[in-house]
Steps between C-alpha positions, in 0.01 A plus 500: 500500500613857429404787724552863411478742792422855392537796743199733468528840342639800689261659756521824699558284807807334351636829386446662844630198693161450666474164689206298383177649389292448188564781255422491133787465249625803309355541152842496335577167670176345373586632149839331526329179607273514195808477278616176655385179328430229753283199506452195717283202581420649831526855649499604867527849659539626851187668635642860473337721240838559342555125445154436360507820279859407379381149398208655318729741317705206400184357338462231758206394714644397836374300791544712805720310743501623865819315573673730253423817694764749597678465837282599791642812670254512792505843673733643251283422190439807287789704656796632314838356598646845540224605747554176696878557510438845656238381746644156611869499386615217722209272426512558129887451500453166684234388241725603202808337652334168609243363252388254764350788680137590429352836486250559795217259419652401169689218331866419496671437163520137607122505537456625146749253364317211668166618364631523135674151546163354599333664195785367271419145628134546438553638144732207426219256606236682293701506167642233289846468348539725196238749610585869526387721785522876562473664841476881511605614857633784703883530462550388862322175424710447191808551712384248762436245223855541369646464849302181554589346165876564533480396864645833617456624862263789565814717565556491121184694430693833460706334233198427272365800326169445328375791294154565377411281195819282565452142400655197671480161333490178706484134394374206692683168456433193715345707775777752522486866383792658314576850380479483119718757329438568136 
């Protein structure tokens, strides 16, 4: 099975380093998505408007998958990182330095990696060998999928930069996922 993970189009929240939220994608990002030519046997999207609207702009009709939602930021959801750094510098610094630390009421990076790992197992059971699948997700979810597939620790997250509309190709062979570079 082949899985293409597509990061959704740019949003004001991504541009402003806002944690979480559910903002609409930029019109220019959707226009760029319309230029991409993708097709698959099955298509999934995270529940965020940006993921669903990006999938639609790609000409795809996704199944919305709650397991592909962005990381949960708890009490920090909807807040700009710059504002949080000014208001709670030591707490934010600890969270940025140690990905095993959750935001107040939120998920750790490991929680997100475990969630997407479960979804990858489910999608592998649902689809046959030779099928192609596309998942349109928040960039943080794409990053977590990459970390899981290459068996990298959560501390590696700052070394994986997933930009809007970036695509990551994965292949499944004998129950094991691999990064598939073209």
